[in-house]
C-alpha positions in Angstrom: -94.6 15.9 -98.0 -96.2 17.8 -100.9 -98.6 20.7 -100.3 -102.2 19.8 -101.2 -103.9 23.0 -102.5 -107.4 23.8 -103.7 -107.8 26.9 -105.9 -111.0 28.6 -106.7 -111.4 29.9 -110.3 -113.8 32.9 -110.7 -112.6 36.0 -108.9 -109.3 34.3 -108.1 -107.8 33.4 -111.5 -110.6 34.1 -114.0 -112.0 37.6 -114.6 -115.8 36.9 -114.6 -116.7 40.4 -113.5 -115.6 42.1 -116.7 -117.6 39.7 -118.9 -120.7 40.0 -116.8 -120.5 43.7 -116.9 -120.2 43.7 -120.7 -123.2 41.4 -121.0 -125.2 43.5 -118.6 -124.4 46.6 -120.6 -125.7 44.8 -123.7 -128.9 43.8 -122.0 -129.7 46.8 -120.0 -127.7 49.7 -121.4 -124.6 51.8 -120.8 -125.8 53.8 -117.8 -125.7 50.7 -115.6 -122.0 50.2 -116.3 -121.3 53.9 -115.9 -123.0 53.8 -112.5 -120.6 51.0 -111.5 -117.6 53.0 -112.6 -118.8 56.1 -110.8 -119.3 54.2 -107.6 -115.9 52.6 -107.8 -114.2 56.0 -108.3 -116.1 57.4 -105.3 -115.1 54.4 -103.2 -118.8 53.7 -102.7 -118.9 50.1 -104.0 -121.1 48.1 -101.7 -119.4 45.1 -100.1 -120.6 41.9 -101.9 -121.3 40.2 -98.5 -124.0 42.8 -97.8 -125.9 42.5 -101.1 -125.2 39.1 -102.5 -128.2 36.7 -103.0 -128.6 33.9 -100.5 -126.8 30.7 -101.2 -128.6 28.3 -103.6 -129.8 25.9 -100.9 -131.5 28.8 -98.9 -132.6 31.1 -101.7 -136.2 32.2 -101.9 -138.4 30.8 -104.7 -137.6 32.5 -108.0 -134.0 33.2 -106.9 -131.0 32.9 -109.2 -130.5 29.2 -108.6 -127.6 26.7 -108.1 -124.1 28.0 -108.8 -125.3 31.6 -109.5 -124.2 32.9 -106.1 -120.7 32.9 -107.6 -121.6 35.8 -109.8 -123.0 37.8 -106.9 -120.1 40.2 -106.4 -120.2 41.4 -109.9 -124.0 41.8 -110.3 -124.5 43.3 -106.8 -122.1 46.1 -107.7 -124.3 46.9 -110.7 -127.2 47.4 -108.3 -129.4 45.1 -110.5 -132.9 44.1 -109.5 -133.6 40.4 -108.9 -135.4 40.3 -112.3 -132.4 41.8 -114.0 -130.1 39.3 -112.3 -132.3 36.4 -113.5 -132.4 37.8 -117.0 -128.6 38.2 -117.1 -128.0 34.7 -115.8 -130.4 33.2 -118.4 -128.4 35.0 -121.0 -125.1 33.7 -119.7 -126.4 30.1 -119.7 -127.4 30.5 -123.4 -123.8 31.3 -124.5 -122.0 28.3 -125.8 -118.9 27.5 -123.8 -119.2 30.7 -121.8 -116.5 29.7 -119.3 -113.9 29.5 -122.0 -114.3 33.1 -123.0 -112.9 34.6 -119.8 -109.5 36.3 -119.3 -107.1 36.1 -116.4 -107.4 38.7 -113.7 -103.6 38.7 -113.4 -102.2 38.0 -116.9 -99.8 35.1 -116.9 -100.6 33.9 -113.4 -102.1 30.5 -114.5 -98.8 29.7 -116.2 -96.9 30.8 -113.2 -99.1 28.6 -111.0 -98.5 25.7 -113.3 -94.7 26.2 -113.2 -94.7 26.4 -109.4 -96.9 23.3 -109.1 -94.5 21.3 -111.2 -91.3 22.7 -109.6 -92.5 22.3 -106.0 -94.4 19.0 -106.7 -97.7 20.4 -105.3 -100.9 18.4 -105.6 -103.3 21.0 -106.8 -107.0 20.9 -107.6 -109.3 23.6 -108.9 -112.7 24.0 -107.2 -115.7 25.8 -108.8 -119.4 26.1 -108.5 -119.9 27.0 -112.2 -123.2 25.8 -113.5 -123.8 24.4 -117.0 -124.1 26.5 -120.1 -124.6 25.5 -123.7 -121.7 23.5 -125.1 -119.3 21.4 -123.1 -119.8 20.7 -119.4 -118.6 23.3 -116.9 -115.8 20.9 -115.9 -114.5 20.5 -119.5 -114.8 24.2 -120.3 -112.8 25.0 -117.1 -110.1 22.4 -118.0 -109.8 23.8 -121.5 -109.6 27.3 -120.2 -106.8 26.4 -117.8 -104.9 24.5 -120.4 -105.2 27.5 -122.8 -103.7 29.7 -120.1 -100.8 27.4 -119.5 -101.7 24.8 -116.9 -101.3 21.3 -118.3 -103.6 18.5 -117.3 -105.6 20.4 -114.7 -107.9 18.6 -112.2 -111.2 20.4 -111.9 -114.0 19.6 -109.5 -117.4 21.3 -110.0 -118.7 21.3 -106.4 -121.6 22.4 -104.2 -121.8 22.7 -100.5 -119.3 23.7 -97.8 -115.8 24.3 -99.1 -114.6 23.2 -95.7 -116.1 19.8 -95.9 -114.7 19.4 -99.4 -111.3 20.4 -98.1 -111.6 17.9 -95.3 -112.7 15.1 -97.6 -109.8 15.8 -100.0 -107.3 16.3 -97.1 -106.3 19.7 -98.5 -103.7 21.8 -96.7 -104.7 25.1 -98.1 -107.7 26.5 -100.0 -107.4 29.8 -102.0 -110.6 31.7 -102.6 -112.0 35.2 -103.1 -115.2 34.7 -101.0 -114.9 35.3 -97.2 -117.8 32.9 -96.6 -116.0 30.1 -98.4 -112.8 30.8 -96.4 -114.9 30.7 -93.2 -116.2 27.3 -94.2 -112.7 26.1 -94.7 -111.4 27.1 -91.2 -114.6 25.9 -89.5 -115.2 22.6 -91.3 -111.7 21.4 -91.9 -108.1 21.4 -90.8 -107.0 23.3 -93.9 -105.8 26.9 -93.9 -107.7 29.4 -96.0 -106.1 32.2 -98.0 -108.5 35.0 -99.1 -107.6 36.9 -102.2 -109.0 40.3 -101.4 -108.5 43.0 -104.1 -111.1 45.5 -102.7 -110.5 48.2 -100.1 -109.2 46.7 -96.9 -111.7 48.7 -95.0 -114.4 46.5 -96.5 -112.7 43.3 -95.4 -114.9 41.4 -93.0 -113.6 41.9 -89.5 -113.8 38.2 -88.7 -111.4 37.2 -91.5 -108.1 37.6 -89.6 -109.6 36.9 -86.2 -110.6 33.4 -87.4 -107.2 32.7 -88.8 -107.9 33.4 -92.5 -104.8 34.6 -94.4 -105.4 37.7 -96.6 -103.5 38.6 -99.8 -104.0 41.3 -102.4 -103.2 39.1 -105.4 -102.6 35.5 -106.6 -99.1 36.6 -107.3 -98.6 37.5 -103.6 -100.3 34.2 -102.7 -97.8 32.2 -104.8 -94.9 34.1 -103.2 -96.1 32.9 -99.8 -96.8 29.4 -100.8 -93.4 29.1 -102.4 -91.7 30.4 -99.2 -93.8 28.0 -97.1 -92.7 25.1 -99.2 -89.1 26.1 -99.4 -88.7 26.8 -95.7 -87.4 23.3 -95.1 -87.9 23.5 -91.4 -88.6 20.5 -89.2 -92.0 21.8 -88.0 -95.1 20.8 -89.9 -96.7 22.4 -93.0 -99.5 24.0 -91.1 -97.1 25.7 -88.7 -95.1 27.1 -91.6 -98.3 28.3 -93.3 -99.4 30.1 -90.2 -96.0 31.7 -89.7 -95.8 33.1 -93.2 -99.4 34.3 -93.1 -98.8 36.0 -89.8 -101.3 33.6 -88.0 -100.1 32.7 -84.5 -103.2 30.8 -83.4 -105.1 28.0 -84.9 -108.5 28.8 -86.6 -110.4 27.0 -83.9 -108.6 28.7 -81.0 
C-alpha cells in the first residue's frame, strides 16, 4: 500500500522568509532587517507561536486577512506593527506571480522529493493557504514553481481550515508542516501522523509537540530519510506502526 502524504509549501520547501524580509527592507528601511539579524545572533528571536496574528477566521477587524497567517513567522520576527504588516501584505499581493519568485529552503530538495515519490510510488499532494496575487492563481503559481524545481505534474490544493480535517477527508497517512498548530490539527482531527519541520532552536519547540505524538525533524532532507526508511521497512505491521517507530513515537496521538 502506497504512502499518502501531504506536504506544506512555505516554510517547508519554499523560502518565503527571505523574500518577505527583502520586501520589508524596501518598504521600511534597512534597520528593520538588521534588527532581525541581531536578534537571531543573540538567540533572542521570539517564537512565532507567541507573536503570530490570530487565524483568519478569528482575527480582529482590520487584521491581515485570509491566508496571511502563513507569513506570520517571518513578519513577527521583524517586530512589525499591525499597520506595517498590512502594508507589507498589500505590497506582496500587488506583485505579479509572487509565489513563483521564491527559492527552495534546501536547494535540490524538491527534485529529491519528486524522485522519492516516483521510486516509492507515493501518492503526494501539496497543501497551502497561499492567497491570490496579481497574475495566475495561487494554485497555478505553486504548480509552476514545483515543476521549475523538478517535481513533475504536482497536485496542489489551496486550502483553508483545519489541516487535520483535510488530512482525514483525503485519507492521508502523513502530513509534513512547519507550523506546530497545523501539526496539532492533524493529530487531533485525523488518523494521520504529523511531522513538524522545526529549524529553530529546540528550546523554542512547543512542549506539547512530542507529547501529542508529533514527529520533529530539522530538515526536509531528514524527513525524506525517515519516510524512505518507513516505506522500505517491509515489515508485516501497518504503515502507521512503522511511522511511529521511526519517529520514536510509542503511543498514538490520542493516547
